[in-house]
BAMAR-110132 format. One line per field, with one value per residue (C-alpha): x negated, y, z. Coordinates in nm, 2 decimals, always signed. Each point is the difference from the previous one (the first is absolute). Example, Ala and Ser with C-alpha at 12.3 -4.5 7.8 and 13.67 -1.06 7.14 Angstrom:
<rs>
east: -1.23  -0.14
north: -0.45  +0.34
up: +0.78  -0.07
</rs>
This chain:
<rs>
east: -0.68  +0.17  -0.17  -0.07  -0.17  -0.22  -0.08  -0.03  -0.36  -0.26  -0.24  +0.31  +0.06  -0.36  +0.02  +0.28  -0.18  -0.29  +0.24  +0.16  -0.30  +0.04  -0.05  -0.26  -0.20  +0.04  -0.36  +0.01  +0.27  -0.16  -0.32  +0.18  +0.23  -0.28  -0.23  +0.30  +0.15  -0.27  +0.21  -0.10  +0.08  +0.23  +0.19  +0.03  +0.11  +0.27  +0.11  +0.00  +0.22  +0.29  -0.01  +0.03  +0.27  +0.19  +0.00  -0.21  -0.28  -0.05  -0.28  -0.14  -0.27  -0.28  -0.26  -0.11  +0.11  +0.33  +0.11  +0.25  +0.25  +0.27  +0.36  +0.21  +0.34  -0.01  -0.15  +0.31  +0.24  -0.17  +0.04  +0.38  +0.02  -0.16  +0.20  +0.25  -0.23  -0.16  +0.25  -0.19  -0.34  +0.09  +0.10  -0.28  -0.24  +0.12  -0.02  -0.36  -0.09  +0.17  -0.22  -0.33  +0.07  +0.04  -0.34  -0.16  +0.12  -0.08  -0.34  -0.05  +0.13  -0.27  +0.01  +0.01  -0.22  +0.15  -0.11  -0.29  +0.09  -0.13  -0.16
north: +2.76  -0.10  -0.28  +0.22  +0.28  -0.29  -0.14  +0.36  +0.03  -0.14  -0.11  -0.20  -0.16  -0.10  -0.16  -0.19  -0.14  -0.10  -0.16  -0.19  -0.18  -0.15  +0.09  +0.25  +0.13  +0.37  +0.05  -0.15  +0.22  +0.32  -0.10  -0.03  +0.31  +0.23  -0.09  +0.04  +0.31  +0.14  +0.04  -0.07  -0.31  +0.20  +0.10  -0.36  -0.12  +0.26  -0.14  -0.35  +0.13  +0.15  -0.34  -0.19  +0.24  +0.00  -0.37  -0.04  -0.17  -0.24  +0.01  -0.28  +0.00  -0.26  +0.08  +0.37  -0.02  +0.12  -0.18  +0.15  -0.17  +0.12  -0.04  -0.06  +0.11  +0.39  -0.10  -0.25  +0.28  +0.21  -0.27  -0.04  +0.38  +0.01  -0.30  +0.27  +0.15  -0.33  +0.01  +0.32  -0.17  -0.38  +0.00  +0.21  -0.18  -0.35  +0.13  +0.12  -0.34  -0.18  +0.24  -0.08  -0.38  +0.04  +0.21  -0.29  -0.26  +0.20  +0.04  -0.39  -0.13  -0.03  +0.24  -0.17  +0.18  +0.08  -0.21  +0.13  +0.19  -0.09  +0.28
up: +0.80  -0.30  -0.20  -0.31  +0.23  +0.12  -0.35  -0.13  +0.16  -0.21  +0.29  +0.15  -0.34  -0.03  +0.35  -0.07  -0.31  +0.20  +0.23  -0.25  -0.08  +0.37  +0.34  +0.07  +0.30  +0.04  -0.02  -0.34  -0.10  +0.13  -0.18  -0.34  +0.04  +0.12  -0.28  -0.25  +0.14  +0.21  +0.30  +0.36  +0.19  +0.21  -0.31  -0.11  +0.33  +0.00  -0.34  +0.14  +0.29  -0.26  -0.19  +0.33  +0.18  -0.35  -0.04  -0.27  +0.19  +0.29  +0.25  +0.22  +0.25  -0.04  +0.27  -0.04  -0.39  -0.11  -0.33  -0.23  -0.23  -0.23  +0.11  -0.30  +0.15  -0.11  -0.32  -0.05  +0.10  -0.26  -0.26  +0.09  -0.05  -0.32  -0.13  -0.12  -0.25  -0.14  -0.31  -0.11  +0.00  -0.06  -0.36  -0.15  +0.22  -0.13  -0.35  +0.08  +0.12  -0.30  -0.23  +0.21  -0.03  -0.40  -0.02  +0.22  -0.22  -0.32  +0.14  +0.05  -0.32  -0.25  -0.26  -0.35  -0.24  -0.32  -0.29  -0.23  -0.29  -0.36  -0.17
</rs>
């Protein structure tokens, strides 16, 4: 399965976001995903399997628990592929960051009040 096919599914993307926080037991992932997406334990397990088989996640056994973690290698491959497109969003985003920084400075700089006018 192509990396973008894997990431095209919102459930799999959410699972990766959870795993990006650190290693999680499959039961914890199932609990979160079932609550957020209203899908069954079996459906979540299938999504974990897709992530594992496509290389986006690793699993290790700890007693009866299965602990999942992100495997960054496919993400690095996507990042490498995206490199050719960064020039399209880099400069405008840099400009935006500069404007945001200017706005923050303006908000933190004390405003001098205008001198009182005489009547």
